[in-house]
C-alpha positions as CSV (number, residue, x, y, z in Angstrom):
1,M,33.8,47.3,-66.9
2,P,30.3,45.7,-67.7
3,P,29.3,44.8,-71.2
4,S,27.3,47.4,-72.9
5,N,24.1,45.3,-72.8
6,S,24.3,44.7,-68.9
7,R,22.8,46.7,-66.2
8,P,24.2,47.1,-62.7
9,A,22.1,46.0,-59.8
10,I,19.2,48.3,-59.0
11,S,20.2,50.8,-56.3
12,R,17.4,52.1,-54.2
13,P,17.8,54.2,-50.9
14,P,16.5,52.6,-47.8
15,H,12.8,52.4,-47.2
16,G,11.2,55.5,-45.8
17,T,13.8,57.9,-47.0
18,R,12.7,61.3,-48.5
19,T,12.2,61.7,-52.2
20,L,12.7,64.9,-54.2
21,E,10.9,65.5,-57.5
22,T,12.1,67.4,-60.5
23,E,11.8,67.5,-64.3
24,V,15.6,67.1,-64.9
25,L,18.4,66.0,-62.5
26,V,21.7,67.5,-63.6
27,I,24.9,65.8,-62.1
28,G,27.9,68.0,-61.9
29,G,28.3,71.5,-60.5
30,G,30.9,72.9,-62.9
31,V,30.5,75.6,-65.5
32,T,28.8,73.1,-67.9
33,G,26.4,71.6,-65.4
34,T,25.4,75.2,-64.3
35,G,25.1,76.3,-67.8
36,I,22.7,73.4,-68.5
37,M,20.7,74.4,-65.4
38,R,20.4,77.9,-66.7
39,D,19.5,76.9,-70.3
40,L,16.8,74.6,-69.1
41,A,15.4,77.3,-66.8
42,L,15.2,79.8,-69.6
43,R,13.2,77.1,-71.5
44,G,10.8,76.9,-68.5
45,I,12.3,73.6,-67.3
46,F,12.7,73.0,-63.6
47,S,15.8,71.2,-62.5
48,I,17.9,70.0,-59.5
49,L,21.7,70.3,-59.8
50,V,23.9,68.1,-57.5
51,D,27.5,67.9,-56.9
52,K,29.3,65.7,-54.5
53,R,31.4,68.6,-53.3
54,D,30.5,72.1,-54.3
55,L,30.4,74.5,-57.3
56,N,33.5,74.4,-59.5
57,A,35.2,71.7,-57.4
58,G,36.6,70.1,-60.5
59,A,38.3,71.4,-63.7
60,S,36.0,74.4,-63.7
61,G,37.8,75.6,-60.6
62,G,41.2,74.2,-61.4
63,N,42.0,76.2,-64.6
64,H,43.8,79.4,-65.7
65,G,40.6,81.2,-66.6
66,L,41.6,81.8,-70.3
67,L,38.8,82.6,-72.6
68,H,40.4,81.2,-75.7
69,S,40.4,83.0,-79.0
70,G,41.1,79.6,-80.4
71,G,44.7,80.4,-81.4
72,R,46.1,77.7,-79.2
73,Y,44.2,75.0,-81.3
74,A,44.4,76.7,-84.7
75,A,47.2,74.5,-86.0
76,N,45.9,71.1,-85.1
77,D,42.2,71.3,-84.1
78,T,40.5,73.8,-86.4
79,E,36.9,72.9,-85.3
80,T,37.7,73.5,-81.6
81,A,39.5,76.7,-82.5
82,R,36.4,77.9,-84.5
83,E,34.1,77.0,-81.7
84,C,36.3,78.9,-79.1
85,M,36.3,82.1,-81.3
86,A,32.5,82.1,-81.7
87,E,31.7,81.2,-78.2
88,G,34.1,83.6,-76.6
89,D,32.3,86.4,-78.6
90,I,29.0,85.3,-77.1
91,L,30.3,85.2,-73.6
92,K,31.7,88.7,-74.0
93,R,28.2,89.8,-74.8
94,I,26.2,88.0,-72.3
95,A,28.6,88.2,-69.2
96,P,30.9,91.2,-69.7
97,E,31.2,91.6,-65.9
98,C,32.9,88.2,-65.8
99,I,35.4,88.9,-68.5
100,D,38.6,91.1,-68.8
101,E,39.1,91.7,-72.7
102,C,42.9,92.1,-72.2
103,G,43.8,90.7,-75.6
104,G,46.5,88.2,-76.2
105,L,50.0,87.7,-77.9
106,F,51.5,84.6,-79.4
107,V,55.3,85.0,-79.4
108,A,58.2,82.8,-80.8
109,V,61.6,82.9,-79.1
110,E,65.0,81.6,-80.0
111,G,64.7,77.9,-80.4
112,D,61.1,77.8,-81.7
113,D,60.3,76.6,-85.2
114,P,60.4,79.6,-87.7
115,D,58.2,77.7,-90.2
116,F,55.4,77.3,-87.7
117,A,55.5,80.9,-86.7
118,E,55.3,81.9,-90.4
119,S,52.2,79.7,-90.8
120,F,50.4,80.8,-87.8
121,A,48.4,83.6,-89.5
122,G,47.1,81.1,-92.0
123,Y,46.0,78.7,-89.3
124,C,44.1,81.5,-87.6
125,S,42.5,82.6,-90.8
126,A,41.2,79.1,-91.5
127,A,39.4,79.1,-88.1
128,G,38.1,82.6,-88.5
129,I,40.5,84.0,-85.7
130,P,41.6,87.6,-86.3
131,S,45.4,88.1,-85.9
132,E,47.9,90.6,-86.7
133,A,51.7,90.1,-87.1
134,L,53.9,92.4,-85.0
135,S,57.6,93.0,-85.1
136,P,59.7,91.9,-82.1
137,A,60.2,95.5,-81.1
138,E,56.3,96.3,-81.4
139,A,55.6,93.1,-79.3
140,R,58.1,94.2,-76.6
141,E,56.7,97.7,-76.6
142,L,53.2,96.3,-75.7
143,E,54.6,93.8,-73.2
144,P,58.1,94.8,-71.9
145,V,58.4,91.5,-70.0
146,L,58.9,89.7,-73.2
147,S,62.3,88.0,-74.0
148,D,64.8,89.9,-76.1
149,K,65.1,86.7,-78.1
150,T,61.5,87.0,-79.5
151,F,61.6,86.8,-83.2
152,A,58.0,86.6,-84.1
153,A,54.7,87.7,-82.5
154,Y,51.0,87.9,-83.4
155,T,48.0,89.6,-81.7
156,V,44.8,87.5,-81.0
157,P,41.6,88.3,-79.2
158,D,42.2,86.3,-76.2
159,A,40.5,87.3,-72.9
160,T,40.2,86.0,-69.4
161,I,37.0,84.8,-67.6
162,D,36.1,84.5,-63.9
163,P,34.8,80.8,-63.8
164,F,33.6,81.2,-60.3
165,R,31.3,84.2,-60.9
166,I,29.8,82.9,-64.1
167,T,29.0,79.7,-62.4
168,L,27.3,81.6,-59.5
169,E,25.4,83.8,-61.9
170,Q,24.1,80.7,-63.9
171,V,22.9,79.0,-60.6
172,N,21.3,82.3,-59.4
173,Q,19.4,83.0,-62.7
174,A,18.1,79.4,-62.9
175,S,16.8,79.7,-59.3
176,D,15.1,83.1,-60.0
177,V,13.6,82.0,-63.4
178,A,12.4,78.5,-62.8
179,G,12.8,77.8,-59.0
180,S,15.7,75.4,-59.8
181,R,17.7,74.2,-56.9
182,F,21.4,73.4,-56.2
183,L,22.3,70.7,-53.6
184,P,26.1,70.8,-52.7
185,H,27.7,67.8,-51.1
186,T,25.1,65.5,-52.8
187,E,26.6,62.4,-54.4
188,V,24.9,60.2,-56.8
189,I,25.6,56.6,-55.8
190,G,23.3,54.7,-58.0
191,F,20.2,54.6,-60.2
192,A,16.9,52.6,-60.1
193,M,16.1,51.5,-63.5
194,R,13.4,49.5,-65.3
195,D,12.6,48.8,-69.0
196,G,15.2,51.2,-70.4
197,E,14.3,54.1,-68.2
198,I,15.9,55.5,-65.0
199,L,13.3,55.7,-62.3
200,G,15.3,57.6,-59.7
201,A,18.8,58.4,-58.4
202,S,20.0,57.3,-55.0
203,C,21.9,60.1,-53.3
204,R,23.9,60.7,-50.2
205,D,24.5,63.9,-48.4
206,N,28.3,63.7,-47.9
207,R,28.1,66.0,-44.8
208,T,25.5,64.0,-42.8
209,G,25.5,60.6,-44.5
210,E,21.7,60.9,-45.1
211,M,20.4,58.8,-47.9
212,F,17.6,60.1,-50.2
213,A,16.2,59.8,-53.7
214,I,15.7,62.3,-56.6
215,R,13.0,61.3,-59.1
216,A,13.3,63.0,-62.5
217,R,11.9,62.7,-66.0
218,Q,15.4,63.2,-67.5
219,Y,18.9,62.7,-66.1
220,V,21.9,64.7,-67.4
221,N,25.5,63.5,-66.6
222,A,27.8,66.6,-66.8
223,A,30.2,65.4,-64.2
224,G,33.4,66.4,-65.9
225,A,36.2,64.0,-65.1
226,W,33.7,61.9,-63.2
227,A,31.4,61.5,-66.3
228,M,32.6,58.1,-67.1
229,E,32.0,56.9,-63.5
230,I,28.4,58.3,-63.5
231,A,27.7,56.7,-66.9
232,R,28.9,53.3,-65.6
233,L,26.4,53.6,-62.6
234,A,23.8,53.6,-65.3
235,G,25.3,50.6,-67.1
236,C,26.7,52.7,-69.9
237,D,30.3,52.1,-71.2
238,S,30.2,54.3,-74.2
239,V,31.7,57.2,-72.3
240,R,35.4,56.6,-72.5
241,L,37.8,59.3,-71.2
242,I,41.5,59.8,-70.5
243,Y,42.5,62.0,-67.7
244,A,45.2,64.7,-68.1
245,K,46.5,66.4,-64.9
246,G,47.5,70.1,-65.5
247,T,49.4,72.1,-63.0
248,L,49.7,76.0,-63.0
249,V,51.7,78.3,-60.8
250,I,50.4,81.8,-59.4
251,S,52.6,84.9,-59.3
252,N,52.2,87.4,-56.5
253,S,51.7,90.2,-59.1
254,R,50.3,90.8,-62.5
255,M,53.4,90.4,-64.8
256,A,51.6,91.3,-68.1
257,T,48.6,93.1,-69.4
258,R,47.7,90.5,-72.0
259,V,47.6,86.8,-72.3
260,I,51.1,85.6,-73.6
261,N,51.1,82.4,-75.5
262,R,54.2,80.5,-76.9
263,L,54.0,80.4,-80.7
264,R,54.3,76.7,-81.0
265,L,52.2,73.5,-80.6
266,P,50.8,73.3,-77.0
267,G,53.4,72.3,-74.4
268,D,54.3,72.8,-70.7
269,G,54.7,76.4,-69.4
270,D,53.6,78.1,-72.6
271,I,50.8,80.4,-71.4
272,L,51.0,83.3,-68.9
273,V,47.5,84.4,-68.1
274,P,46.7,87.6,-66.2
275,G,44.1,87.1,-63.5
276,G,43.2,90.4,-61.7
277,T,46.3,91.3,-59.7
278,V,48.2,88.2,-60.4
279,S,49.4,85.9,-63.3
280,M,49.1,82.2,-63.8
281,L,51.7,80.2,-65.7
282,G,50.9,76.8,-67.2
283,T,50.2,74.3,-67.8
284,T,51.6,70.8,-67.7
285,S,49.8,67.7,-69.1
286,D,50.3,64.3,-67.5
287,R,48.1,61.3,-68.0
288,V,46.7,60.1,-64.6
289,T,44.3,57.2,-63.8
290,E,43.1,58.4,-60.4
291,L,40.9,61.5,-59.8
292,E,41.1,62.0,-56.2
293,N,43.8,63.5,-53.9
294,L,45.8,65.1,-56.8
295,R,48.0,67.9,-56.0
296,P,50.8,69.9,-57.7
297,T,54.3,68.8,-57.4
298,V,57.7,70.5,-57.4
299,D,58.7,68.8,-60.7
300,E,55.5,70.2,-62.3
301,V,56.2,73.7,-61.0
302,D,59.8,73.4,-62.3
303,R,58.8,72.2,-65.7
304,N,56.4,75.2,-66.1
305,L,59.1,77.6,-65.0
306,A,61.8,76.2,-67.2
307,E,59.6,76.8,-70.3
308,G,58.0,80.0,-69.2
309,I,61.3,81.8,-68.5
310,A,62.4,81.5,-72.2
311,M,59.3,83.5,-73.0
312,V,59.1,85.9,-70.0
313,P,62.6,86.0,-68.3
314,G,61.2,87.9,-65.3
315,L,59.6,84.7,-64.2
316,A,63.0,83.6,-62.8
317,T,62.9,86.2,-60.1
318,A,59.2,86.5,-59.6
319,R,57.5,85.5,-56.3
320,F,55.0,82.6,-56.6
321,I,52.4,82.3,-53.9
322,R,50.7,79.0,-54.9
323,A,50.4,76.2,-57.4
324,F,47.2,74.3,-58.2
325,S,46.1,71.4,-60.4
326,G,43.1,70.3,-62.3
327,V,42.1,67.3,-64.4
328,R,41.0,67.6,-68.0
329,P,38.5,64.9,-69.1
330,L,39.5,64.2,-72.7
331,L,37.8,62.0,-75.2
332,M,39.7,58.7,-75.7
333,A,41.3,58.2,-79.1
334,A,43.9,56.0,-80.5
335,D,46.3,58.9,-81.1
336,S,45.8,60.8,-77.8
337,G,49.5,60.8,-76.9
338,A,51.2,59.9,-73.7
339,D,50.5,63.2,-72.1
340,G,47.0,63.6,-73.7
341,R,48.3,66.6,-75.8
342,K,47.0,65.1,-79.0
343,A,43.6,64.4,-77.7
344,S,40.7,66.6,-79.1
345,R,39.5,69.5,-77.0
346,G,36.2,69.1,-78.6
347,F,33.1,67.7,-76.7
348,S,30.6,64.8,-77.2
349,L,27.0,64.5,-76.3
350,F,25.9,60.9,-75.7
351,D,22.1,60.1,-75.8
352,H,22.7,56.5,-74.6
353,K,19.8,55.3,-76.9
354,D,22.1,52.6,-78.3
355,E,22.6,51.4,-74.8
356,G,18.8,51.1,-74.1
357,L,18.2,54.2,-72.1
358,S,15.6,56.7,-73.0
359,N,16.1,59.4,-70.3
360,F,19.7,59.7,-69.7
361,A,22.4,61.8,-71.5
362,T,26.1,62.5,-71.0
363,V,28.0,65.6,-72.1
364,T,31.8,65.7,-71.6
365,G,35.1,66.9,-73.1
366,G,35.2,70.4,-74.3
367,K,36.6,73.6,-72.9
368,L,35.8,76.3,-70.4
369,T,35.3,78.6,-73.4
370,T,32.8,76.3,-75.0
371,F,30.6,75.4,-72.0
372,R,27.6,77.4,-73.2
373,L,27.5,75.5,-76.6
374,M,27.9,72.2,-74.7
375,A,24.9,73.2,-72.5
376,E,22.8,74.3,-75.5
377,K,23.2,71.0,-77.5
378,T,22.5,69.0,-74.3
379,C,19.4,71.0,-73.6
380,D,18.1,70.8,-77.1
381,L,18.2,67.0,-76.6
382,V,16.6,67.1,-73.2
383,A,13.9,69.5,-74.2
384,S,12.9,67.5,-77.2
385,R,12.5,64.4,-74.9
386,L,10.3,66.4,-72.7
387,G,8.1,67.8,-75.5
388,N,9.4,71.4,-74.8
389,T,9.8,73.3,-78.0
390,S,11.2,76.5,-76.5
391,P,14.5,77.5,-78.4
392,C,17.7,78.2,-76.5
393,R,18.1,81.8,-75.3
394,T,21.5,81.6,-73.6
395,A,23.3,83.2,-76.5
396,E,21.2,86.4,-76.5
397,E,20.0,86.8,-72.8
398,R,22.4,88.7,-70.5
399,L,23.3,87.1,-67.3
400,P,21.8,89.1,-64.4
401,V,24.2,90.4,-61.7
402,G,23.3,89.7,-58.1
403,D,24.7,91.3,-55.0
404,A,25.9,88.0,-53.6
405,L,27.7,87.1,-56.9
406,R,30.2,89.9,-57.2
407,W,32.8,88.9,-54.5
408,T,35.0,86.8,-56.8
409,T,35.9,89.8,-58.9
410,P,39.4,91.1,-58.1
411,G,39.3,94.5,-56.7
412,F,35.6,94.8,-56.3
413,A,35.5,94.1,-52.6
414,A,38.0,97.0,-51.9
415,R,36.1,99.4,-54.2
416,Y,32.8,98.5,-52.5
417,W,34.3,98.8,-49.0
418,Y,35.8,102.2,-49.8
419,S,32.6,103.5,-51.4
420,R,30.5,102.7,-48.3
421,K,32.8,104.5,-45.8
422,D,31.4,102.5,-42.9
423,P,33.8,102.3,-40.1
424,T,32.0,99.4,-38.5
425,D,32.5,97.2,-41.7
426,A,35.7,95.7,-40.6
427,I,38.2,94.2,-43.1
428,L,38.5,90.5,-42.6
429,C,40.9,89.7,-45.5
430,E,43.6,92.5,-45.8
431,C,45.2,91.0,-48.9
432,E,42.1,91.2,-50.9
433,M,40.3,93.8,-48.8
434,V,37.2,91.6,-48.1
435,P,35.0,93.2,-45.4
436,K,32.4,91.6,-43.0
437,S,29.6,92.7,-45.3
438,A,30.9,90.5,-48.1
439,V,31.0,87.5,-45.8
440,D,27.4,88.5,-44.6
441,S,26.2,88.6,-48.2
442,I,27.7,85.2,-49.2
443,V,26.5,83.4,-46.1
444,D,22.9,84.8,-46.4
445,E,22.4,84.9,-50.1
446,A,25.0,83.3,-52.3
447,P,24.0,80.1,-54.3
448,G,24.8,77.0,-52.3
449,A,24.9,78.8,-49.0
450,E,24.6,76.5,-46.2
451,D,23.5,76.7,-42.5
452,E,27.2,76.2,-41.5
453,M,29.1,77.6,-44.5
454,T,32.6,76.4,-44.4
455,L,35.7,78.7,-45.1
456,R,36.3,76.7,-48.3
457,A,32.8,77.4,-49.4
458,I,33.2,81.1,-48.7
459,A,36.4,81.1,-50.7
460,V,34.8,79.7,-53.8
461,R,32.4,82.6,-53.7
462,S,34.8,85.3,-52.8
463,R,38.6,86.4,-52.9
464,V,39.1,85.2,-49.3
465,G,42.4,83.3,-49.1
466,K,43.6,84.3,-52.6
467,G,46.1,87.0,-51.7
468,S,49.8,86.9,-50.9
469,C,49.3,85.3,-47.5
470,Q,47.0,82.6,-49.0
471,G,44.6,82.9,-46.1
472,S,47.1,82.8,-43.2
473,F,45.5,85.6,-41.5
474,C,42.0,85.9,-43.0
475,G,41.2,82.3,-42.3
476,I,41.4,83.0,-38.6
477,R,39.5,86.4,-38.8
478,V,36.7,84.9,-41.0
479,S,36.3,82.1,-38.7
480,S,36.2,84.2,-35.5
481,Y,33.6,86.3,-37.3
482,L,31.4,83.3,-38.0
483,Y,31.6,82.3,-34.4
484,D,30.5,85.9,-33.5
485,R,27.6,85.6,-35.8
486,G,26.6,82.2,-34.5
487,I,27.2,80.5,-37.9
488,Y,29.8,78.3,-36.0
489,R,28.6,77.0,-32.5
490,S,31.0,74.1,-31.9
491,P,34.6,72.9,-32.4
492,A,33.6,72.0,-36.0
493,G,34.4,75.6,-37.0
494,L,37.9,74.9,-36.0
495,G,37.9,71.9,-38.2
496,H,36.6,74.0,-41.0
497,M,39.5,76.3,-40.5
498,R,42.0,73.4,-40.5
499,D,40.6,72.1,-43.7
500,F,40.8,75.5,-45.3
501,F,44.5,76.0,-44.3
502,A,45.3,72.3,-45.4
503,E,43.8,72.9,-48.8
504,R,45.8,76.2,-49.3
505,Y,49.0,74.5,-48.1
506,K,48.8,71.7,-50.8
507,G,49.4,74.6,-53.4
508,I,52.0,76.5,-51.2
509,L,54.2,73.5,-50.6
510,P,55.6,73.3,-54.3
511,V,56.6,76.9,-54.3
512,L,58.4,77.2,-51.0
513,W,61.4,79.2,-51.9
514,G,62.6,82.7,-51.6
515,K,60.2,85.2,-50.0
516,E,57.5,82.5,-49.6
517,L,59.5,80.7,-47.0
518,P,59.3,83.2,-44.2
519,Q,55.5,83.6,-45.0
520,A,55.1,79.9,-44.4
521,E,57.0,79.9,-41.2
522,L,54.8,82.6,-39.9
523,A,51.6,80.7,-41.0
524,E,53.0,77.6,-39.2
525,T,53.6,79.6,-36.0
526,L,50.1,81.0,-36.0
527,H,48.2,77.8,-37.1
528,C,50.2,75.2,-35.1
529,G,52.1,77.0,-32.4
530,L,49.5,79.4,-31.4
531,M,46.2,77.7,-32.2
532,G,47.1,74.0,-32.3
533,L,45.2,73.3,-35.4
534,D,47.4,70.5,-36.2
535,L,45.7,68.7,-33.4
536,A,42.2,69.6,-34.5
537,E,40.0,67.1,-36.2
538,P,39.1,67.6,-39.9
539,A,35.5,68.7,-40.5
540,T,34.8,67.5,-44.0
541,V,34.8,64.2,-45.7
542,A,36.3,65.3,-49.1
543,D,39.9,66.5,-48.9
544,D,40.5,67.3,-52.5
545,E,37.9,70.1,-53.1
546,T,39.0,73.1,-55.3
547,D,38.5,76.3,-53.3
548,G,39.7,78.7,-55.9
549,G,42.4,77.7,-58.4
550,A,42.0,80.4,-60.9
551,A,42.9,83.4,-58.8
C-alpha cells in the first residue's frame, strides 16, 4: 500500500486512442452507482457509468433482495436501523413496481435468548420501527411453516425488492433525462493526474481489449467491494474495507408469505426471504481477502440449513435449486469480528481532500436498502463541486417504468404472454414462461444492450435461467433464437451458452442431492453428451459475473 502522500505513476492510454467526455464518471454499475447516475441526471448533470462486467455484477446482484425494516440491526446498530426504516418507506413510494410489501416476522425458537426476545420491541422503538408482539399461536397462524418450538414473535414492516429491475430503471431514467450513458465491460485501469486533480481515466473494453480514455470534471468511485482498489489507483489509502462473503440458498417454491427472521443477533441461516415464486435462506458471513472467483460451498449451504431448520422445519425436506454468494464491503474497524458480523452496516463518503484530490469521491459500505441515501449524499458533494445548486429529487420523483425493464419481475412474462394471445410468440423459457418477445425487447431496448448480447446479460435483465431447471433447456432455446435473429453469427454464441451454463452450475453444485440430482444428470446429457459444450471455448474474459442471484 503506498503512503497517503504518494501518487501512483500516471496512467495514460496509448497515443491516438479515442477519448470520451462527460461531466461525471461513475465507476461501478451496482444499485448505488446507478442511483448516483439517476440522481445526477435529475439535477441536470450528464454522466458516464462504467462497470468492468455488467449491471449488478457484485453485491447488488448477489443478495437476498430484502428491503430491511431495520429490525435486524435494531439491537446493535441503531443508526443503520433508522436509516433502513426511512429509506425503505421512500423506496416503497418511488418504486412500488419493484417491491413486494409482504411484511416480516421475527421469531424466537427454543434455545434462543428469552431476554433478547423480550427487549426486541424496545430496540425497534428506539430506531423508529413499528413492531407488534404476537403469541406463538398467532405467528403460526400467519405462517404455518414456523416451528412449533416458537416462543416469541413480532411483526415488522419488512419487504422485498427486485434489485435488478430498480437498477435498470435508474439507468433508463438517467439516459432519458440527461442522455447519460452506461458502458458495460469497461474497466478503469488507471488515472492521469496533475496538481491534485484527475485529468482522465484510462479504460479497457474487456470484450475487445481496446484501450480508451474518459475525461470528466468529477470522478465517483462507487465500485462496491472493489472501491478500495479503485481508490488506490488514484493514490488514496483512506478507503479501508474488510470483505465478508455471504452465501444463500434458493428453494424451488415460496415457503412463506412473509420474510421470516430469527429473533436474535445476526447469524447464519437466520433469514428466509420470499422472492416471487421461491424463497432464499441465508446468509453466512465469512471473512475473505480475494474478490474474484468466489462460489458457494457445501459447508456454507449446510450451515444455513442447520440454523434455518430450527426456525422453519420444512427446510429439511425442501428442494433447493441453487446457491449463490456475494461479497459485502464493510468499513474496517478494530472490533469488526472474525466473520465481519460486528462491522457497521453504515456507509461512508470520502471526499479525498485530505489526500490532495479535488475531483474524486468514494462512497462505500451501506446496504441495498440505503443505496438512495448513499447516492444523495454523494451527489450533494459532486453537485457542489460543479457549482450545481439543484436539490436532490430522488426521494419524491417516481421511477418511470419502461417496456424493456419489466422482465425481471416474477410472473410478469407469463401474464404478458397470456394477455397477448399471439401463437407466434413462442415460449423460450418454460419454467418462467419467458417468450420470444421478451428477448426481443431486452436485446433491442434494455439498458446495456450490446450488439452480441450474451445469455448472461439477458439473464440479468429477465427471468431466463431462474426456474427449477436453472437454464438447462432455455439456455439452448434462447441461444438458438439469437442465431435465428442474426444476433449470433459465429461459434462465439456457443461460447456464450457454455459460459451461461458454467455460471449456473457453480450454484447448482452445492445443492446436488435429492430431486436436484436427476435434473443435473439430464442437463449434463444435453449440454455435454448431445451438444459437446464441454469442448467449446469460453467466450468471455470474466468468469465470476453474477447473472441473477436474488431470484
